[in-house]
C-alpha positions in Angstrom: 82.3 -7.3 56.5 84.3 -4.4 54.9 84.9 -1.1 56.9 84.3 2.1 55.6 87.3 4.4 55.1 87.2 7.2 57.9 86.9 10.7 56.2 88.4 13.6 58.1 86.0 16.1 59.6 86.7 19.6 58.5 87.2 22.1 61.4 84.3 24.5 61.9 84.6 28.0 60.5 86.2 30.4 63.0 84.1 33.4 64.0 87.0 35.9 64.1 86.1 37.1 67.6 89.6 37.2 68.9 90.8 40.0 66.7 88.4 42.5 67.4 88.8 41.8 71.3 92.6 42.2 70.8 92.1 45.6 69.1 89.8 47.0 71.7 92.2 45.8 74.5 95.2 47.6 72.6 93.0 50.7 72.1 92.5 50.8 76.1 96.2 50.1 76.6 96.9 53.1 74.3 94.5 55.6 76.1 95.8 54.4 79.3 99.6 55.2 78.5 98.4 58.5 77.2 96.7 59.2 80.3 99.5 58.2 82.5 102.1 60.2 80.3 99.9 63.3 80.9 99.2 62.6 84.4 103.0 62.4 85.1 103.6 65.6 83.3 101.0 67.4 85.3 102.5 65.9 88.5 106.0 67.3 87.5 104.6 70.8 86.5 102.8 70.9 89.9 105.6 70.0 91.9 107.9 72.6 90.0 105.2 75.3 90.6 105.0 74.5 94.3 109.0 74.7 94.6 108.9 77.8 92.9 106.0 79.4 94.9 108.0 78.3 98.2 111.2 79.9 97.0 109.4 83.1 96.0 107.7 83.1 99.5 111.1 82.6 101.4 112.8 85.6 99.1 109.8 87.8 100.4 110.2 87.0 103.9 113.5 88.6 103.6 111.7 92.0 102.9 109.7 91.3 106.0 112.9 90.5 108.1 114.5 93.8 106.6 111.4 95.9 107.9 111.5 94.0 111.3 115.2 94.7 111.7 114.7 98.5 111.0 111.7 98.7 113.3 113.7 96.8 116.1 116.6 99.3 115.7 114.7 102.3 115.7 112.5 101.3 118.8 115.4 100.4 120.9 115.7 103.9 122.3 113.1 106.4 123.6 114.1 109.1 120.8 113.7 106.3 118.1 110.3 105.5 119.4 109.3 109.3 119.3 110.6 109.3 115.5 108.0 106.8 114.7 105.2 109.3 115.2 105.8 110.5 111.7 106.8 109.2 108.4 110.4 108.1 107.8 111.3 108.7 104.0 113.6 106.1 102.6 113.0 103.5 105.2 109.6 102.3 104.0 107.9 103.5 107.0 104.4 105.2 107.1 103.2 106.5 110.4 99.4 105.8 109.6 96.9 103.3 108.0 93.9 104.0 106.1 91.4 101.5 106.7 89.9 100.0 103.7 93.3 100.3 101.8 94.8 96.8 100.7 97.6 95.3 99.0 95.9 95.8 95.7 95.4 99.5 96.1 98.3 101.6 94.8 98.2 104.2 97.8 98.9 101.2 100.2 102.5 101.1 98.8 103.3 104.8 98.9 106.4 105.3 100.9 107.5 101.8 100.3 111.2 100.8 99.8 112.9 98.1 97.7 115.5 95.7 98.7 117.2 93.2 96.5 118.2 89.6 97.2 119.7 87.1 94.8 118.8 89.4 92.0 115.2 89.6 93.1 113.5 92.8 93.6 111.4 93.0 96.8 109.2 95.8 98.0 108.2 96.5 101.5 106.3 99.2 103.6 105.7 99.4 107.3 102.4 100.9 108.6 102.0 102.0 112.0 98.2 101.1 112.9 97.2 104.6 113.6 94.9 107.2 112.0 97.1 110.2 112.7 100.6 111.0 112.3 101.4 112.0 116.1 101.8 110.2 119.3 99.7 107.2 119.8 98.4 108.7 123.1 97.9 112.2 121.9 94.3 112.0 120.7 95.2 109.4 118.4 93.4 106.1 117.5 95.8 103.2 117.2 95.5 99.4 117.4 97.0 98.6 120.8 97.5 95.7 123.1 98.0 95.7 126.8 101.7 95.5 127.5 101.8 93.0 130.3 98.2 91.7 130.9 99.7 88.4 132.7 101.5 90.5 135.4 101.3 89.0 139.0 98.2 90.7 140.7 97.0 92.4 137.3 93.1 92.5 137.3 93.2 93.1 133.5 92.3 90.3 130.9 94.4 90.2 127.8 93.8 93.2 125.5 91.4 94.9 127.9 91.8 98.6 128.8 91.7 100.1 132.4 88.4 101.7 131.8 85.3 101.0 129.5 84.7 104.4 128.1 88.4 105.3 126.9 91.2 103.4 125.0 93.8 104.0 128.0 95.6 101.1 129.2 96.8 100.4 132.7 100.4 101.0 131.8 102.3 101.4 128.5 100.6 99.7 125.6 102.2 98.0 122.8 101.3 99.7 119.4 100.8 97.5 116.4 102.9 97.8 113.1 102.0 96.1 110.1 105.1 95.0 107.7 104.0 94.0 104.3 106.4 92.8 101.5 105.9 91.7 98.1 107.5 90.5 94.9 106.7 90.0 91.2 108.2 86.7 90.0 109.7 86.3 86.6 107.0 83.9 85.6 104.0 86.1 86.5 103.9 84.6 90.2 103.2 87.5 92.7 103.8 86.7 96.4 102.6 89.1 99.2 103.4 88.4 102.9 102.6 90.3 105.9 103.5 90.3 109.8 102.3 92.2 112.7 105.1 93.8 115.2 104.1 94.8 118.6 106.2 97.7 119.9 105.8 99.4 123.5 104.8 103.1 123.3 
């Protein structure tokens, strides 16, 4: 019996699915790499901006420190505390505060003074939290706190006055002073910091 010669079978035609799949994968990888690049740039810019803002805030704190140092020096004597009943030109001190005025109001900065640190210009102003330029206890309205509410035997709660109908305190109260400093940054970043100082009348 004679054997037939074997004829090789031709491979089936390829459908070509691998090429489109690889192209889609490459496209996804390309988009992912672009997103990662943009994300890393955004993170770097954010970190740089936060560092810049922190540096500005520390520089503005220098203005607060200068205002506090001036207040501490003046209030260390009885005559100095009496001088705080009126404005002190050139020291950035204003003996009154107008309710409703804020840091965005130009009148708020009237009487301010400027200091320079590291080539940066810092402006600060000190407001006594009173309505009139006169002594705090001379028919004036001031923000005050009881000077020693925790003294032994004291019947006053913190911030309480001696009587209900008047703002008189049982002892010499502490008058509130608001120190505000601001700086306009080189890149358009503006920083404003505030602190409250309590000084016995």
